[in-house]
C-alpha positions as CSV (number, residue, x, y, z in Angstrom):
1,X,60.7,-54.6,14.9
2,X,57.2,-55.1,16.1
3,X,55.9,-58.6,15.4
4,X,52.6,-57.2,14.2
5,X,54.3,-55.7,11.2
6,X,55.1,-59.2,9.9
7,X,51.7,-60.7,10.5
8,X,50.1,-62.4,7.4
9,X,46.4,-61.5,7.1
10,X,43.6,-63.9,6.1
11,X,43.1,-61.9,2.9
12,X,46.8,-62.3,1.9
13,X,46.9,-66.0,2.7
14,X,43.6,-66.5,0.9
15,X,44.8,-64.7,-2.2
16,X,48.0,-66.7,-2.2
17,X,46.2,-70.1,-1.8
18,X,43.6,-69.1,-4.4
19,X,46.4,-68.2,-6.9
20,X,48.4,-71.4,-6.2
21,X,45.3,-73.5,-6.5
22,X,44.2,-72.0,-9.8
23,X,47.7,-71.9,-11.3
24,X,48.3,-75.6,-10.2
25,X,44.9,-76.6,-11.8
26,X,45.8,-75.0,-15.1
27,X,49.3,-76.4,-15.1
28,X,48.0,-79.9,-14.5
29,X,45.6,-79.6,-17.4
30,X,48.3,-78.1,-19.6
31,X,50.5,-81.1,-18.9
32,X,47.8,-83.3,-20.2
33,X,47.4,-81.2,-23.4
34,X,51.2,-81.1,-24.0
35,X,51.4,-84.9,-23.6
36,X,48.4,-85.5,-25.9
37,X,50.1,-88.3,-27.8
38,X,49.5,-90.8,-25.1
39,X,46.2,-92.5,-24.6
40,X,44.0,-92.6,-21.5
41,X,43.3,-89.0,-20.8
42,X,43.4,-87.8,-17.3
43,X,44.5,-90.6,-14.9
44,X,43.8,-91.1,-11.2
45,X,46.9,-89.3,-10.1
46,X,46.0,-86.3,-12.2
47,X,42.4,-86.4,-10.9
48,X,43.7,-86.4,-7.3
49,X,46.1,-83.5,-8.1
50,X,43.2,-81.5,-9.8
51,X,41.0,-82.1,-6.8
52,X,43.7,-81.0,-4.4
53,X,44.3,-77.8,-6.4
54,X,40.6,-77.1,-6.6
55,X,40.3,-77.6,-2.8
56,X,43.3,-75.2,-2.3
57,X,41.7,-72.6,-4.4
58,X,38.3,-72.9,-2.6
59,X,40.0,-72.7,0.8
60,X,41.8,-69.6,-0.4
61,X,38.6,-68.0,-1.6
62,X,36.9,-68.6,1.7
63,X,39.8,-66.9,3.5
64,X,39.7,-63.7,1.5
65,X,36.6,-62.2,3.2
66,X,38.4,-62.5,6.5
67,X,40.0,-59.2,5.8
68,X,42.9,-57.9,7.8
69,X,42.5,-60.4,10.7
70,X,45.7,-62.3,11.4
71,X,45.8,-65.7,9.8
């Protein structure tokens, strides 16, 4: 097999990271909604996780225009 056949493109990596970031962001918010009985809202750990997921999604979105170039 030629190694070029297995190369991940920037577009593929970008779409993957964007989807992971968006899905992670939504899941973290849903965890807070499901556990609505406790007080305090979104805590520092959740804020950090939300920021990390947002950064992951933004990084993914910046890679998508890279097209078919190897990642």
